[in-house]
N, C-alpha and C positions, 0 to 999 in steps of 0.2 A: 170486265166490260165485256162488252158485247161486240161478237164480230164484226167486220162489214160486209155487207152483203154482195157477193160477185155476179150475181143476176147480171146477162146484157137487156133483160126485156123486163125488168122489174115490176112486182104486183104494187097496185095504186097503193098512196100510204094511208096509214090508220086512221079515225079522228083522236085516236087515245096513241096513237104515235103524233102525231101535229101537237098537242096537248103536253105533253112530255118532254117535246122539242122546244117548245114556248116558255118553258115555267123558268128560265134563269132570267127573262128580258121583263120579266115582273118589276125585278129588284136592283139588277146591275145598270139600269140606264139612270137610274134616280140618280147616281152619281154625279152628273153631266150637269144637273141642274143648277145645285147647291154653287157649282165655280160659277155660276152668273150671279145669279139671285142674294146670297148672301156671303159668300169667302169677300169680296173685295171690301164692303163694305166693315165684315165683322177685323180682319187683320188691319184695318186703316181707325176703325173705333174705337173697337175693345182691345186691342193690341197696340196701337200708337204706332204703327208704320205710314209712311206719307202713302197718300191714295194713287199718286200716279206713281211713284214706285212699286208698287202692288198690282198696276195696273198693268205695268211692264213684265214683271215677273209671271205674269200667268198669261199673256200675250208671248211670252220669247218661250215658255213651257211648251206653247202649241205649234213651235217652228220647227221641234224634235218632229214631229208627225210629218214631216218633208221627208225623212231619209227611215223614220221607222215605219209608216205605212203600207210604201211599197216593197221595202225587204222583208216583214214581217211575209205581205201578202204572199211573192215570191216565193219565200222558204215553207210557206205553208201548205202551198203548192205541188210542192220539190218533196215534202215531207214522205216517206216512205216509213208503217210501224204496223205491227202485225191488228195496232188498233183503229188506224185510219191515218189522214193527214190531218184534220181539224184537231179530234179532242184533245195531242199531248200539250197544245198551245193551250188548250182551254184550262187544263191539268195545271200548266206552271204560270198561267196569266191571275189565274183565282189567287190564291198567297200576295202576290204581289200587287194584285187592287186593293183587296181588304186589308193590305198595314199600310199603303199612304193612303187608303183613305180615310183611317183613324189618322195616320198620322198629320193630315192636313186639315182635317175637322176639329178635334182634339188637340189641339199644339200647347203645350205648356204657358206660362202666363210670360213668359219673357222668349222671343222667339225673334230672328233677322229674317230679313228677304231674303238671305242665300238658303234661308229655311226653306222659305214658303215654295224658292225656285225650284231647290232641290227633289223636293216631294210631290210638287206639283208635276215635274216631267216627271217622274217614276209613278205617278198615278196617271197621264195620258198613257205611256206608255203599255202601264198595267192593262189599259181598259183598250187599248190598240189590241194587244195579245188574246184579248179574251173577245170582242166585239167583232174583230173582222173575221177571223175565221169561223167563228158564231156563225154571221150572217151567211157567210162564202157556205159550208155546209148548209145551211140552208135552202141555197137555191142550187145545191146539187141534192137534195130529196127526195125529190121527184122528176121526173121526163115530162110529165105531162103539161100542157098549157094551163087549163083552169086549174089543175090542182096545187100548180105553183101559186097562185094565188091564194088560197086558202092556208096552203103552207103560211104566206107573208101575212096572211090577216091574221091567223090567231099570234105570231109572233108580232104585229106592232098591237094590234088587240090589246094583248096580256102587257106592252108597253105601259098602253093606253092605263090600264087598270092602276098598273102601278104608280103613275101619276096623278091619277084619283086616290092611292092611299096616300101619298105623299103631300096631297094637300089635304085630307081627312085629320091627318098627325100633326099638323101645324094648325089645324082651325082646334082641333080638340086642345090640344096644349095652349093656346091663346084663350079656347074658352074657361081656361082653368090657372089664368096666369101666368102660365111659363110663354115668355114671350120674348125673354131674350135671348140673343142669336146663337149664345154658348150653348143652353142649352135644347135649342132646335138643331142643332147641328151635330150634337151629340146622342139626341134621338133618332135622327137618319144615321148616322155610322156606325149605329149599333142595329140598327134594320138590316145596312146593307152589308156591314161585318158576318150579321149571323145567321139569316140567309140566302145571301148568294152562294156559298159553298155546299151548303144543302141542299138547293135548287137544281144548281150544276151535278153533285152524282147523283143525283136522280137521274139528270135528261143524260148523262155519259154513261150509265148504265142500262139505259133503256132503249134505248134511239141508237139503230146502225148509220155509220155512213155507207152510203153506196163507193163500189170502187169507182177510180178516176175512169173518164173515158179518153182511151188512147187507140191511136188511128195508124193502121198500118201504112206504111209508108215513110217519107222525110218530114222530120218535125223542124218546125222552123223555132231557133233560139236566137239569142241575144240580142245585136244591134235591128236583124232586121224580122225578127220576131216583136220587137217590142213596134216598130214603126211599122207591122201589121194592125197594131192595137187604133192606131190613129188613120187609119184607114178603111175602119171596120163603121162604114157611113152610120149604122145601126148606134153602132156606143156613142160617134161624135155629138148625135142627136138625143141620147140620151145625157150625156154631161150636162150638153147647153141647155137643156130642158132643167135638169137640176140646180144648173147654176140661177136659173129664171124665175122657177120657182121659190127655191130656200131663199132668195133673196128678199121676193116680195112674202114671205110669210115673215120670213126675220125683221122685215122692217116694220111691220105691225108688230109685234114681240115687242120689239125694242121702245113702241111707244104706247103701250099701251097704260100702261100706268100714269104716264106725263097726262095722258089723255082724261083719264080718271080722276086726276087729282086738279090740273090746271082748265079743263073744260066742263066736265060733265062736276067736279065739286064734290068727291064721293067714295076716296082712294080706298076706303076700308071693304068696298065689296071687290078689289082683287082675285082673292083667294078662290071668293064663293062663285066668281064668275068663270073664272079658270076652269074651275069645278066642272059649272053645268055644262063649259064648253067640251071637257073629256067625258063627261056622260053622254053629251049629244053625239059627237062622233064614235062612242060605242052602239048608241042603241040603232044608228045610223049601216053600223057597219053591213049585214046582212043585203040590205037594200044595194048599196054599192056594189056587194059581190053579183047579187042579181044583173045591175045592168051588166056587169062587166059579163060574164056568161054569156048576154045576149048580144051585144057591138062589140065586144074584144075590152082588151082591159088596157090597149091605149087609147081608146077612147072614151074609155070610161074616167080614163084620169085626165084627159080631156075637159069633161064635165064636169066632175069635181071641181079642178082647178079653178072654173070657168065661176062655179057656181061662188067658190071663195071672192071671188073679183068684182062678179056683178051684185054680191049682200056689198061688198066694200065701196062702192059706189055709194051706196045711200049716206056714209058714215057724216059727209061734213054738214048732213041733217041735223044731226046729233049738239046741240045747245048745252047751255048750263041745268043743271036739274033736270035733267032728260036720262035720269038712270034706269029706267024699265025701257025707254026706246034702246037705247046706247048696249044694256045686258042682251037684251031678246036679239039685236043684229049679232053682235057677237056670238051667241049660241046657235042660234041660223045658221050662219057663217063657218061657223066650228064645225059641221054636223059632216061634213067630208073629209076632216084634217085626214081620220087615221087611213082614209080609203087611198088617198093621194101617196101616202109612205109605203102601204100593204103593196097597191099595184103596181108602184116604180121598184120595188122591191123584185117586186114579180117577175115585169118587163124586164129587167136585168139577166136574170137567168137566162129568159130568150137571146138576149144578145151571146152572153156566153156558148150558149149552143154554134151560133156563126162560126165565132172564133174558132170553135176547136173542129168544125170542119177544116175551115182555112188555114188554122196553124197547125193539127194534128194531135191537138192535146188538150185538158183541159183545164183553164187558167182563172178559176173563178175566183182564187185569192187576189191575182193582179188587180185583174179588173175591180172587184168591191175596194181595193186599194184607191184605184185612180179616182174611183168615182167618190170615196170616202174625202179625198183633197178637193174634188169640184163642192160637195160639202162645206166644207169648211172655208172654203173662197168664197162661196156665196152665203155664208153665215157672214163673214167678214164686211161683203159688200152690202147686204142687209144692212147689218150695225153701221155702216158709213152711211147711207143713205136714208137711214130713220133719225140720223143727226145731225151730218153736215146739213142737207136740206132745210130743216124747219129753221138751225141756226141761221140759214142763208136768207130768209124771211124775217127775221128778228125776234125766235122763238131764242129765252133762255132760262130753264129750269130753275134760276134761280131766285128770280125777278118777281118781285110780290105782285104785280102785276101787268096784265098783257094787254094791250089795244084788240079790237074786234077782226082788225084787218091780220094781225099777227096768230092770231085762233085759228081763223078761216086759214089760213096758210096753211097751218098744224093739221088741220082737218084734209084738207085736199092731198096734201105729200101723205097721211095716215090713209085715205082711202083710195084716194087717185092712182100712186105710181104703184101700190099692186097690182091694181086692176092692169095698167100698161104691160106689166112685167107678164101677169098671167097669160093675157092676149098674144104676146111676142111668142109664150110657149107652146102655143094653143098649135101653130101649124106645123111643128116639129113634130106632134107626138098623134094629131087626127090621122092623117097617112102614114101612118111606120111603118116600114117596109116589114114588119116582124110581125104578122099575124097568126091565130090559129092553125090555116093552111100551114101556112109556109113554116113554121116552127116544126107541124109534125112533119115537115118534106125534111128538115133538116137531122132529126130525131133518127128517118131514116136510114138518110146517109150516115151518120154516125154508127148507128147497129149494124148496117152492113160491109162497114171495115174498120170494127173494134178490131183490138189485137186479142185474142181469146186466150 
């Protein structure tokens, strides 16, 4: 493994290093999609377990994250080895992620609900052990305002490319008649188990960690250190923004297939539509980088979110048979998706700089663990809004026919609720307290007080 750099004034990160760092994100994030899209139906339909019990097992497995996320975040911050703080967690977590993915995706013919619960818990634990230190490492890879956006852009762009590969595999398999869930899950599991360790090792052996920032003077620890997190105005604003933006996106994602089936009447367009959306997001990535460089990442992510919201306002115009209009709106709306994710992660790195100045130590893992819990809450809120609100207007997916009023209500929830959530997040981000000038001041304070 390469040694971590100890320079207090590091040189810019090369494009090659950014690419090498981003490689694992190509396939390790693919694990989470099937847990929502395939696993519930597969264990209920193919393996005969009660659907409600399957849903409970998967939901219960996520409760473990409440304990493991902050624990792993704090431990990875405090971990000290000759190879760095983050790498050992990735090396330890990868085998667990591989094994648990295989056990969940490729089970035997006879399994129990306890089997699913145990292996789902281990899968999410393995994912946290890899993903949380990995993203914290990325936030620490550069100390420069704009360069942090490029590091995050490479990673999130690689993740979007992974989703494209995932969708292409499913579409190719379907074209050749392999439409059974067990066949598709086997293919996904093989991709993950074969590629993740290879890509992870390439990164670990070729990308260096920076030495953590530790400042002279007293360092706040324990409850006083934890309370300092919630006194950080920039952190509180990002956490609320994550919940609002995440809930907006997940609310719509929950309803995509239902809208295609019950409103547009063309459910087979789902995979090609999502593929088109991912390709548009990748294609517009350089544009959003350009916007970020000129007006600041906080205002760029605000515009990207409002772009999604404004496009969503037009969804109630979609009716039966409007396949071209609907898919076009989805693709245009989704062209800013990847930028929302990479800019948010880049902003998070700047927030950690402020905490380093006030706490005297670099606590990236702790911050990313709390943001991770905010993301999980936003997912739960988005699913709740995307299911409860349409149901309250009388929409039931099992019904063979719906009145025009019910479908109009569904489309208003689908289009207008996400817009309102995005609109609420905009003031929190537009005048964000850490811009390029402020971040550069924070870095000067860190470097002048850093323990040599």
